[in-house]
SETOR-45893 format. One record per residue: residue number from 1; residue in one letter; x, y, z of N, C-alpha, C, O in turn. Coordinates in nm, 2 decimals, always signed. Layout:
N
<r resi="NUM" resn="A" n_x="X" n_y="Y" n_z="Z" ca_x="X" ca_y="Y" ca_z="Z" c_x="X" c_y="Y" c_z="Z" o_x="X" o_y="Y" o_z="Z"/>
...
***
This chain:
71
<r resi="1" resn="M" n_x="+0.02" n_y="-0.12" n_z="-0.03" ca_x="-0.01" ca_y="-0.02" ca_z="+0.02" c_x="+0.09" c_y="+0.08" c_z="-0.03" o_x="+0.20" o_y="+0.03" o_z="-0.04"/>
<r resi="2" resn="F" n_x="+0.08" n_y="+0.25" n_z="-0.07" ca_x="+0.11" ca_y="+0.30" ca_z="-0.11" c_x="+0.11" c_y="+0.41" c_z="+0.02" o_x="+0.01" o_y="+0.39" o_z="+0.09"/>
<r resi="3" resn="S" n_x="+0.19" n_y="+0.54" n_z="+0.07" ca_x="+0.14" ca_y="+0.61" ca_z="+0.20" c_x="+0.30" c_y="+0.76" c_z="+0.13" o_x="+0.42" o_y="+0.76" o_z="+0.10"/>
<r resi="4" resn="S" n_x="+0.20" n_y="+0.84" n_z="+0.14" ca_x="+0.25" ca_y="+0.98" ca_z="+0.14" c_x="+0.39" c_y="+1.00" c_z="+0.16" o_x="+0.40" o_y="+0.88" o_z="+0.20"/>
<r resi="5" resn="D" n_x="+0.48" n_y="+1.04" n_z="+0.17" ca_x="+0.56" ca_y="+1.08" ca_z="+0.31" c_x="+0.54" c_y="+1.20" c_z="+0.43" o_x="+0.59" o_y="+1.21" o_z="+0.54"/>
<r resi="6" resn="E" n_x="+0.43" n_y="+1.32" n_z="+0.34" ca_x="+0.35" ca_y="+1.38" ca_z="+0.42" c_x="+0.31" c_y="+1.31" c_z="+0.54" o_x="+0.37" o_y="+1.33" o_z="+0.64"/>
<r resi="7" resn="D" n_x="+0.21" n_y="+1.22" n_z="+0.53" ca_x="+0.17" ca_y="+1.10" ca_z="+0.55" c_x="+0.32" c_y="+1.06" c_z="+0.72" o_x="+0.37" o_y="+1.13" o_z="+0.81"/>
<r resi="8" resn="S" n_x="+0.34" n_y="+0.99" n_z="+0.69" ca_x="+0.46" ca_y="+0.84" ca_z="+0.73" c_x="+0.55" c_y="+1.00" c_z="+0.78" o_x="+0.57" o_y="+1.00" o_z="+0.90"/>
<r resi="9" resn="Y" n_x="+0.58" n_y="+1.05" n_z="+0.75" ca_x="+0.72" ca_y="+1.20" ca_z="+0.89" c_x="+0.52" c_y="+1.26" c_z="+1.02" o_x="+0.51" o_y="+1.28" o_z="+1.14"/>
<r resi="10" resn="S" n_x="+0.43" n_y="+1.28" n_z="+0.91" ca_x="+0.38" ca_y="+1.29" ca_z="+1.03" c_x="+0.31" c_y="+1.26" c_z="+1.21" o_x="+0.30" o_y="+1.31" o_z="+1.31"/>
<r resi="11" resn="R" n_x="+0.28" n_y="+1.06" n_z="+1.10" ca_x="+0.31" ca_y="+1.00" ca_z="+1.20" c_x="+0.36" c_y="+0.93" c_z="+1.25" o_x="+0.33" o_y="+0.82" o_z="+1.27"/>
<r resi="12" resn="E" n_x="+0.50" n_y="+1.01" n_z="+1.28" ca_x="+0.58" ca_y="+0.96" ca_z="+1.29" c_x="+0.68" c_y="+1.01" c_z="+1.44" o_x="+0.76" o_y="+0.96" o_z="+1.52"/>
<r resi="13" resn="A" n_x="+0.61" n_y="+1.14" n_z="+1.40" ca_x="+0.73" ca_y="+1.28" ca_z="+1.48" c_x="+0.67" c_y="+1.29" c_z="+1.58" o_x="+0.55" o_y="+1.34" o_z="+1.60"/>
<r resi="14" resn="P" n_x="+0.76" n_y="+1.25" n_z="+1.66" ca_x="+0.84" ca_y="+1.23" ca_z="+1.83" c_x="+0.76" c_y="+1.32" c_z="+1.94" o_x="+0.78" o_y="+1.34" o_z="+2.07"/>
<r resi="15" resn="V" n_x="+0.68" n_y="+1.37" n_z="+1.85" ca_x="+0.66" ca_y="+1.58" ca_z="+1.94" c_x="+0.54" c_y="+1.56" c_z="+1.86" o_x="+0.50" o_y="+1.50" o_z="+1.76"/>
<r resi="16" resn="K" n_x="+0.46" n_y="+1.69" n_z="+1.99" ca_x="+0.30" ca_y="+1.67" ca_z="+1.94" c_x="+0.31" c_y="+1.81" c_z="+2.00" o_x="+0.37" o_y="+1.84" o_z="+2.11"/>
<r resi="17" resn="A" n_x="+0.21" n_y="+1.93" n_z="+1.86" ca_x="+0.20" ca_y="+2.04" ca_z="+1.89" c_x="+0.16" c_y="+2.01" c_z="+2.06" o_x="+0.15" o_y="+1.90" o_z="+2.11"/>
<r resi="18" resn="G" n_x="+0.12" n_y="+2.15" n_z="+2.12" ca_x="+0.14" ca_y="+2.18" ca_z="+2.26" c_x="+0.22" c_y="+2.08" c_z="+2.41" o_x="+0.21" o_y="+2.10" o_z="+2.53"/>
<r resi="19" resn="E" n_x="+0.26" n_y="+2.01" n_z="+2.34" ca_x="+0.38" ca_y="+1.98" ca_z="+2.46" c_x="+0.47" c_y="+2.03" c_z="+2.50" o_x="+0.55" o_y="+2.12" o_z="+2.45"/>
<r resi="20" resn="E" n_x="+0.47" n_y="+1.98" n_z="+2.63" ca_x="+0.70" ca_y="+2.09" ca_z="+2.61" c_x="+0.79" c_y="+1.99" c_z="+2.66" o_x="+0.72" o_y="+2.03" o_z="+2.76"/>
<r resi="21" resn="Y" n_x="+0.82" n_y="+1.96" n_z="+2.68" ca_x="+1.01" ca_y="+1.90" ca_z="+2.65" c_x="+1.12" c_y="+1.96" c_z="+2.75" o_x="+1.11" o_y="+2.07" o_z="+2.80"/>
<r resi="22" resn="D" n_x="+1.19" n_y="+1.89" n_z="+2.77" ca_x="+1.31" ca_y="+1.93" ca_z="+2.82" c_x="+1.41" c_y="+1.94" c_z="+2.71" o_x="+1.47" o_y="+1.83" o_z="+2.73"/>
<r resi="23" resn="V" n_x="+1.48" n_y="+1.99" n_z="+2.58" ca_x="+1.63" ca_y="+1.99" ca_z="+2.53" c_x="+1.67" c_y="+2.08" c_z="+2.51" o_x="+1.61" o_y="+2.18" o_z="+2.53"/>
<r resi="24" resn="E" n_x="+1.80" n_y="+2.07" n_z="+2.47" ca_x="+1.95" ca_y="+2.13" ca_z="+2.52" c_x="+2.00" c_y="+2.12" c_z="+2.33" o_x="+2.03" o_y="+2.04" o_z="+2.25"/>
<r resi="25" resn="I" n_x="+1.98" n_y="+2.32" n_z="+2.33" ca_x="+1.97" ca_y="+2.40" ca_z="+2.16" c_x="+2.16" c_y="+2.32" c_z="+2.14" o_x="+2.27" o_y="+2.34" o_z="+2.18"/>
<r resi="26" resn="E" n_x="+2.08" n_y="+2.22" n_z="+2.05" ca_x="+2.25" ca_y="+2.21" ca_z="+2.03" c_x="+2.29" c_y="+2.29" c_z="+1.87" o_x="+2.39" o_y="+2.22" o_z="+1.87"/>
<r resi="27" resn="D" n_x="+2.30" n_y="+2.39" n_z="+1.72" ca_x="+2.35" ca_y="+2.41" ca_z="+1.71" c_x="+2.24" c_y="+2.54" c_z="+1.68" o_x="+2.12" o_y="+2.55" o_z="+1.72"/>
<r resi="28" resn="I" n_x="+2.32" n_y="+2.63" n_z="+1.59" ca_x="+2.19" ca_y="+2.80" ca_z="+1.54" c_x="+2.20" c_y="+2.77" c_z="+1.37" o_x="+2.27" o_y="+2.79" o_z="+1.28"/>
<r resi="29" resn="A" n_x="+2.10" n_y="+2.74" n_z="+1.39" ca_x="+2.05" ca_y="+2.82" ca_z="+1.24" c_x="+2.07" c_y="+2.89" c_z="+1.13" o_x="+2.18" o_y="+2.96" o_z="+1.15"/>
<r resi="30" resn="K" n_x="+2.02" n_y="+2.91" n_z="+1.01" ca_x="+2.14" ca_y="+3.01" ca_z="+0.91" c_x="+2.00" c_y="+3.10" c_z="+0.99" o_x="+2.06" o_y="+3.19" o_z="+1.05"/>
<r resi="31" resn="K" n_x="+1.85" n_y="+3.12" n_z="+1.02" ca_x="+1.82" ca_y="+3.24" ca_z="+1.04" c_x="+1.85" c_y="+3.34" c_z="+1.16" o_x="+1.82" o_y="+3.45" o_z="+1.18"/>
<r resi="32" resn="G" n_x="+1.95" n_y="+3.19" n_z="+1.29" ca_x="+1.97" ca_y="+3.23" ca_z="+1.38" c_x="+1.85" c_y="+3.17" c_z="+1.53" o_x="+1.83" o_y="+3.22" o_z="+1.64"/>
<r resi="33" resn="D" n_x="+1.82" n_y="+3.10" n_z="+1.48" ca_x="+1.67" ca_y="+3.01" ca_z="+1.65" c_x="+1.80" c_y="+2.89" c_z="+1.59" o_x="+1.87" o_y="+2.83" o_z="+1.51"/>
<r resi="34" resn="G" n_x="+1.77" n_y="+2.93" n_z="+1.72" ca_x="+1.84" ca_y="+2.79" ca_z="+1.84" c_x="+1.77" c_y="+2.62" c_z="+1.76" o_x="+1.66" o_y="+2.61" o_z="+1.72"/>
<r resi="35" resn="I" n_x="+1.87" n_y="+2.49" n_z="+1.76" ca_x="+1.81" ca_y="+2.41" ca_z="+1.73" c_x="+1.80" c_y="+2.27" c_z="+1.84" o_x="+1.90" o_y="+2.20" o_z="+1.87"/>
<r resi="36" resn="A" n_x="+1.69" n_y="+2.26" n_z="+1.87" ca_x="+1.72" ca_y="+2.15" ca_z="+1.94" c_x="+1.60" c_y="+2.01" c_z="+1.89" o_x="+1.49" o_y="+2.03" o_z="+1.86"/>
<r resi="37" resn="R" n_x="+1.69" n_y="+1.88" n_z="+1.92" ca_x="+1.64" ca_y="+1.72" ca_z="+1.85" c_x="+1.55" c_y="+1.65" c_z="+1.96" o_x="+1.60" o_y="+1.66" o_z="+2.07"/>
<r resi="38" resn="V" n_x="+1.43" n_y="+1.58" n_z="+1.94" ca_x="+1.42" ca_y="+1.56" ca_z="+2.04" c_x="+1.35" c_y="+1.41" c_z="+1.94" o_x="+1.24" o_y="+1.40" o_z="+1.89"/>
<r resi="39" resn="E" n_x="+1.50" n_y="+1.30" n_z="+1.95" ca_x="+1.47" ca_y="+1.19" ca_z="+1.87" c_x="+1.50" c_y="+1.21" c_z="+1.73" o_x="+1.43" o_y="+1.22" o_z="+1.63"/>
<r resi="40" resn="G" n_x="+1.61" n_y="+1.22" n_z="+1.76" ca_x="+1.69" ca_y="+1.35" ca_z="+1.63" c_x="+1.56" c_y="+1.42" c_z="+1.49" o_x="+1.57" o_y="+1.41" o_z="+1.37"/>
<r resi="41" resn="F" n_x="+1.43" n_y="+1.49" n_z="+1.58" ca_x="+1.34" ca_y="+1.52" ca_z="+1.48" c_x="+1.42" c_y="+1.68" c_z="+1.52" o_x="+1.43" o_y="+1.71" o_z="+1.64"/>
<r resi="42" resn="V" n_x="+1.45" n_y="+1.76" n_z="+1.43" ca_x="+1.46" ca_y="+1.88" ca_z="+1.44" c_x="+1.36" c_y="+2.00" c_z="+1.47" o_x="+1.26" o_y="+2.02" o_z="+1.40"/>
<r resi="43" resn="I" n_x="+1.41" n_y="+2.09" n_z="+1.65" ca_x="+1.32" ca_y="+2.19" ca_z="+1.68" c_x="+1.34" c_y="+2.33" c_z="+1.70" o_x="+1.39" o_y="+2.37" o_z="+1.81"/>
<r resi="44" resn="F" n_x="+1.31" n_y="+2.39" n_z="+1.62" ca_x="+1.37" ca_y="+2.57" ca_z="+1.60" c_x="+1.32" c_y="+2.62" c_z="+1.72" o_x="+1.20" o_y="+2.61" o_z="+1.76"/>
<r resi="45" resn="V" n_x="+1.42" n_y="+2.67" n_z="+1.80" ca_x="+1.40" ca_y="+2.73" ca_z="+1.91" c_x="+1.45" c_y="+2.90" c_z="+1.92" o_x="+1.57" o_y="+2.93" o_z="+1.93"/>
<r resi="46" resn="P" n_x="+1.34" n_y="+2.98" n_z="+1.91" ca_x="+1.39" ca_y="+3.10" ca_z="+1.89" c_x="+1.44" c_y="+3.18" c_z="+1.99" o_x="+1.38" o_y="+3.16" o_z="+2.10"/>
<r resi="47" resn="G" n_x="+1.56" n_y="+3.30" n_z="+2.00" ca_x="+1.59" ca_y="+3.33" ca_z="+2.09" c_x="+1.69" c_y="+3.27" c_z="+2.25" o_x="+1.71" o_y="+3.30" o_z="+2.37"/>
<r resi="48" resn="T" n_x="+1.71" n_y="+3.20" n_z="+2.16" ca_x="+1.87" ca_y="+3.08" ca_z="+2.23" c_x="+1.99" c_y="+3.09" c_z="+2.13" o_x="+2.01" o_y="+3.15" o_z="+2.03"/>
<r resi="49" resn="K" n_x="+2.07" n_y="+2.97" n_z="+2.26" ca_x="+2.21" ca_y="+2.98" ca_z="+2.24" c_x="+2.27" c_y="+2.86" c_z="+2.24" o_x="+2.23" o_y="+2.75" o_z="+2.30"/>
<r resi="50" resn="V" n_x="+2.39" n_y="+2.87" n_z="+2.15" ca_x="+2.40" ca_y="+2.67" ca_z="+2.19" c_x="+2.43" c_y="+2.65" c_z="+2.32" o_x="+2.53" o_y="+2.71" o_z="+2.38"/>
<r resi="51" resn="G" n_x="+2.35" n_y="+2.54" n_z="+2.39" ca_x="+2.44" ca_y="+2.51" ca_z="+2.48" c_x="+2.34" c_y="+2.52" c_z="+2.59" o_x="+2.36" o_y="+2.51" o_z="+2.71"/>
<r resi="52" resn="D" n_x="+2.24" n_y="+2.55" n_z="+2.55" ca_x="+2.17" ca_y="+2.64" ca_z="+2.72" c_x="+2.07" c_y="+2.50" c_z="+2.70" o_x="+2.05" o_y="+2.45" o_z="+2.59"/>
<r resi="53" resn="K" n_x="+2.00" n_y="+2.46" n_z="+2.85" ca_x="+1.95" ca_y="+2.36" ca_z="+2.87" c_x="+1.77" c_y="+2.39" c_z="+2.90" o_x="+1.74" o_y="+2.38" o_z="+3.02"/>
<r resi="54" resn="I" n_x="+1.67" n_y="+2.40" n_z="+2.84" ca_x="+1.54" ca_y="+2.47" ca_z="+2.86" c_x="+1.45" c_y="+2.42" c_z="+2.83" o_x="+1.47" o_y="+2.34" o_z="+2.73"/>
<r resi="55" resn="K" n_x="+1.31" n_y="+2.42" n_z="+2.88" ca_x="+1.19" ca_y="+2.34" ca_z="+2.84" c_x="+1.15" c_y="+2.41" c_z="+2.75" o_x="+1.18" o_y="+2.53" o_z="+2.76"/>
<r resi="56" resn="I" n_x="+1.08" n_y="+2.36" n_z="+2.61" ca_x="+1.02" ca_y="+2.45" ca_z="+2.52" c_x="+0.88" c_y="+2.38" c_z="+2.51" o_x="+0.84" o_y="+2.26" o_z="+2.53"/>
<r resi="57" resn="H" n_x="+0.83" n_y="+2.46" n_z="+2.47" ca_x="+0.62" ca_y="+2.41" ca_z="+2.46" c_x="+0.64" c_y="+2.42" c_z="+2.26" o_x="+0.70" o_y="+2.51" o_z="+2.18"/>
<r resi="58" resn="I" n_x="+0.59" n_y="+2.33" n_z="+2.24" ca_x="+0.63" ca_y="+2.27" ca_z="+2.06" c_x="+0.46" c_y="+2.37" c_z="+1.96" o_x="+0.35" o_y="+2.31" o_z="+1.93"/>
<r resi="59" resn="D" n_x="+0.49" n_y="+2.49" n_z="+1.94" ca_x="+0.34" ca_y="+2.53" ca_z="+1.91" c_x="+0.36" c_y="+2.53" c_z="+1.69" o_x="+0.36" o_y="+2.64" o_z="+1.63"/>
<r resi="60" resn="S" n_x="+0.36" n_y="+2.41" n_z="+1.62" ca_x="+0.29" ca_y="+2.34" ca_z="+1.58" c_x="+0.45" c_y="+2.21" c_z="+1.50" o_x="+0.57" o_y="+2.24" o_z="+1.52"/>
<r resi="61" resn="V" n_x="+0.41" n_y="+2.12" n_z="+1.44" ca_x="+0.48" ca_y="+2.04" ca_z="+1.38" c_x="+0.42" c_y="+2.00" c_z="+1.20" o_x="+0.32" o_y="+1.95" o_z="+1.14"/>
<r resi="62" resn="K" n_x="+0.54" n_y="+2.04" n_z="+1.16" ca_x="+0.58" ca_y="+2.01" ca_z="+0.96" c_x="+0.66" c_y="+1.89" c_z="+0.94" o_x="+0.75" o_y="+1.84" o_z="+1.01"/>
<r resi="63" resn="R" n_x="+0.60" n_y="+1.85" n_z="+0.83" ca_x="+0.68" ca_y="+1.70" ca_z="+0.76" c_x="+0.83" c_y="+1.69" c_z="+0.90" o_x="+0.84" o_y="+1.60" o_z="+0.99"/>
<r resi="64" resn="K" n_x="+0.94" n_y="+1.82" n_z="+0.87" ca_x="+1.02" ca_y="+1.72" ca_z="+0.88" c_x="+1.11" c_y="+1.75" c_z="+1.05" o_x="+1.19" o_y="+1.70" o_z="+1.13"/>
<r resi="65" resn="V" n_x="+1.00" n_y="+1.90" n_z="+1.04" ca_x="+1.10" ca_y="+2.01" ca_z="+1.19" c_x="+0.93" c_y="+2.03" c_z="+1.24" o_x="+0.81" o_y="+2.03" o_z="+1.21"/>
<r resi="66" resn="A" n_x="+1.00" n_y="+2.05" n_z="+1.33" ca_x="+0.85" ca_y="+2.19" ca_z="+1.50" c_x="+0.95" c_y="+2.31" c_z="+1.50" o_x="+1.07" o_y="+2.29" o_z="+1.50"/>
<r resi="67" resn="E" n_x="+0.91" n_y="+2.41" n_z="+1.50" ca_x="+0.86" ca_y="+2.52" ca_z="+1.60" c_x="+0.81" c_y="+2.50" c_z="+1.75" o_x="+0.72" o_y="+2.42" o_z="+1.77"/>
<r resi="68" resn="A" n_x="+0.89" n_y="+2.62" n_z="+1.88" ca_x="+0.83" ca_y="+2.59" ca_z="+1.97" c_x="+0.90" c_y="+2.69" c_z="+2.02" o_x="+0.98" o_y="+2.74" o_z="+1.93"/>
<r resi="69" resn="H" n_x="+0.90" n_y="+2.76" n_z="+2.14" ca_x="+0.89" ca_y="+2.87" ca_z="+2.14" c_x="+0.94" c_y="+2.78" c_z="+2.34" o_x="+0.90" o_y="+2.67" o_z="+2.38"/>
<r resi="70" resn="K" n_x="+1.07" n_y="+2.92" n_z="+2.45" ca_x="+1.09" ca_y="+2.84" ca_z="+2.53" c_x="+0.96" c_y="+2.87" c_z="+2.63" o_x="+0.87" o_y="+2.96" o_z="+2.62"/>
<r resi="71" resn="V" n_x="+0.96" n_y="+2.78" n_z="+2.72" ca_x="+0.84" ca_y="+2.81" ca_z="+2.82" c_x="+0.94" c_y="+2.90" c_z="+2.93" o_x="+0.89" o_y="+2.95" o_z="+3.03"/>
***
C-alpha cells in the first residue's frame, strides 16, 4: 500500500503540538534560531543559544521539523 511522505512523517514525529519537552540547544540555524532535537527530530527555538538547557512548548509540527518557544 502506498503512503505519502507527508503522512508517514506526521505519524512518526516524536513531538506533538501543545506539549512541553526538556531539551538542549545543539546548533544555530541559518536564520538564527536555536536547534534542539528530540529523537533526532529537529525543533527550531528562537531566542536561544548553543548549550542552553531549557523547557520548550511545541507550537507547530511540520513534515520534517517543529517550531517551539521557551517556557
